[in-house]
C-alpha positions in Angstrom: -114.6 52.5 200.4 -111.1 51.3 198.2 -108.9 48.8 200.7 -106.3 51.8 201.8 -104.0 48.8 203.9 -101.5 46.0 202.9 -100.6 44.3 206.1 -103.4 42.9 209.1 -101.2 42.7 212.7 -103.0 42.5 216.2 -100.7 43.5 219.1 -101.0 43.4 223.2 -101.6 47.0 224.7 -102.0 47.7 228.0 -105.7 47.9 228.2 -106.0 45.3 225.7 -105.4 44.2 222.4 -105.4 45.7 219.6 -105.8 45.3 215.6 -102.8 47.0 213.3 -103.5 47.8 209.1 -100.4 49.0 208.3 -99.3 49.6 211.8 -101.5 51.9 213.0 -104.3 50.8 215.3 -108.1 50.8 214.0 -111.0 53.1 214.8 -114.3 52.7 215.9 -116.8 55.2 214.2 -116.8 57.3 217.2 -113.0 57.6 217.3 -111.6 55.7 220.1 -109.1 53.1 219.5 -110.7 49.4 219.1 -109.1 47.6 222.3 -110.8 44.0 222.3 -110.8 42.3 225.4 -109.1 38.4 224.4 -106.5 37.6 221.5 -109.2 35.1 220.0 -111.8 37.9 219.5 -108.7 40.1 218.3 -107.2 37.3 215.7 -111.3 36.5 214.5 -112.0 40.5 213.8 -108.2 40.9 211.7 -109.2 37.8 210.0 -112.2 39.6 208.9 -110.0 42.7 207.4 -107.8 40.2 205.8 -110.7 39.0 203.7 -111.3 41.9 202.1 -110.7 42.5 198.9 -110.1 45.8 196.7 -112.6 47.3 198.1 -114.2 47.2 202.0 -117.7 45.9 202.8 -118.3 46.4 206.3 -121.7 43.9 205.7 -118.8 41.0 205.6 -117.2 42.2 209.0 -120.0 41.2 211.4 -117.4 40.9 214.1 -116.2 43.9 213.8 -119.7 45.6 213.8 -120.5 44.0 216.8 -117.2 45.2 218.5 -117.8 48.6 217.1 -122.0 48.4 218.9 -120.2 47.0 222.1 -117.4 50.4 222.5 -119.1 52.8 221.3 -122.8 52.1 221.4 -123.2 50.3 224.6 -120.3 51.3 227.1 -122.5 54.7 227.3 -125.7 52.9 227.2 -126.1 50.0 229.1 -128.8 50.4 231.7 -131.0 50.9 228.2 -129.2 47.8 226.5 -130.1 45.9 229.6 -133.4 47.1 229.7 -134.3 46.4 226.1 -133.1 42.6 226.3 -134.9 42.1 229.8 -138.3 43.4 227.8 -137.8 40.2 225.8 -138.6 38.0 229.7 -141.4 40.5 229.8 -142.7 38.9 226.5 -140.9 35.8 226.6 -141.7 33.4 224.2 -141.3 30.4 225.5 -144.4 31.6 227.7 -146.9 31.6 225.1 -148.2 27.8 223.6 -150.4 27.3 220.8 -154.4 26.1 222.4 -154.3 24.3 218.7 -153.5 21.9 217.5 -152.5 19.9 220.1 -150.0 18.1 218.5 -148.2 22.2 218.1 -148.9 22.6 221.8 -147.8 19.3 222.7 -144.7 19.8 220.7 -143.9 23.6 222.1 -144.8 22.0 225.8 -141.9 19.7 225.2 -139.0 21.5 224.1 -139.5 24.9 226.0 -140.9 23.4 229.4 -136.7 21.9 229.5 -135.7 25.7 229.4 -138.2 26.6 231.6 -137.0 24.8 234.4 -132.9 25.6 233.6 -134.3 29.2 234.2 -136.3 27.7 238.0 -132.9 26.2 238.8 -130.1 28.2 237.3 -132.0 31.7 238.5 -134.1 30.5 241.3 -137.2 32.2 239.5 -140.4 30.8 238.0 -141.5 32.9 234.6 -145.8 32.4 234.0 -146.9 30.6 230.9 -150.7 31.5 229.1 -152.1 29.8 226.1 -153.3 32.0 222.8 -151.8 35.6 222.3 -153.1 36.5 226.2 -150.4 39.1 227.8 -149.2 37.1 230.6 -147.7 39.8 233.3 -144.5 38.2 234.7 -143.7 38.8 238.6 -141.4 42.0 238.8 -139.4 40.0 241.4 -138.6 37.3 238.2 -137.7 39.8 236.3 -135.5 41.9 238.9 -133.5 38.5 239.0 -133.2 37.5 235.5 -132.1 41.8 235.0 -129.4 41.1 237.6 -128.4 38.4 235.5 -128.2 40.1 232.3 -126.6 43.2 234.1 -123.6 40.8 235.2 -122.4 40.1 231.6 -119.7 42.8 230.3 -120.7 44.7 227.3 -119.3 42.9 224.5 -121.0 39.6 226.0 -124.3 42.0 225.6 -124.2 42.5 222.4 -123.8 39.3 221.6 -127.2 38.8 224.0 -128.9 41.8 222.2 -128.6 40.0 218.5 -129.5 36.3 220.3 -132.6 38.0 222.0 -133.6 39.3 219.1 -133.6 36.5 216.8 -135.2 34.4 219.5 -137.4 36.7 220.6 -136.3 35.2 224.1 -134.4 36.4 226.8 -134.5 32.6 228.2 -133.1 31.0 225.1 -129.7 34.0 224.6 -129.3 33.3 228.6 -129.2 29.8 227.7 -126.6 31.0 224.9 -124.7 33.5 227.3 -124.0 30.2 230.3 -123.3 27.9 227.2 -126.5 25.5 228.0 -127.2 25.9 224.2 -124.9 25.8 221.8 -126.8 28.5 218.5 -128.2 26.0 215.9 -130.0 24.4 219.5 -131.1 28.0 220.6 -132.5 28.8 216.8 -134.2 25.1 217.0 -136.2 26.1 219.7 -137.2 29.8 218.6 -138.9 27.8 215.6 -140.9 25.1 216.5 -143.9 27.1 215.1 -142.3 27.8 211.7 -141.0 24.4 211.5 -144.3 23.0 211.7 -146.4 25.3 209.9 -143.3 24.4 207.1 -144.0 20.6 207.8 -147.5 20.7 207.1 -148.0 23.0 204.1 -144.5 23.0 202.8 -141.5 25.4 203.1 -141.8 28.7 201.4 -138.4 29.4 199.8 -138.0 33.3 201.2 -138.9 32.2 204.6 -136.4 29.8 204.1 -133.8 32.0 203.1 -134.8 34.8 205.4 -134.3 31.2 208.9 -130.9 31.0 207.1 -129.4 34.2 206.7 -131.0 34.6 211.1 -129.2 31.1 211.6 -125.9 32.4 210.1 -126.4 35.6 212.6 -126.8 33.3 215.2 -123.5 31.8 214.5 -121.7 35.0 214.9 -123.3 36.2 218.0 -122.2 32.8 219.6 -118.6 33.0 218.1 -118.2 36.8 219.4 -119.7 35.7 222.4 -117.3 33.1 222.9 -114.1 34.5 221.6 -114.8 37.5 224.2 -114.4 35.2 226.9 -111.4 32.7 225.2 
């Protein structure tokens, strides 16, 4: 749509921070007032509105889209979103190791073992590992404890964690990002050990490289959104 506003502002309402376009509060697609938990997040989203040209391009406002998801979607479907994030733990990337070549298997073990040890020390549970593609059934008590860890996050954090888990195919890496143990670049790199190894052997495909860069940018946005929602 065409840009319909001149001024972008932020104010502090009793329920949270609002973004004002020519003095009028921004609404979500669900027609709720866009109420944000922190001034930092409101200012970041306000900058997205300011950056629009003659036409509004929604895809250029990823933080706004994530906030809309939290307010219109997650607030009413928390249990379903938590379950969706937890499914990445049921098929945890870090638990499936290559059988060969030995160099890749050793690299996965060296890079992923510390994260699984962190899960054990931080949450008191161990995830089981396997080689190849044979499914490993994680203990119910392990998944229950990790589910509690996910549920401890508010709706805004869940929006970011869902993005991170979807990109990395890993509950562990998403939780580590949420706890500040990893930054987005580290989490993304750990999720792509196999792809990086194969590219080193056979060269990098241009289309795959472009997709990887796009996913890395999404990880950066999710991490920035998470940090701003807690600032």
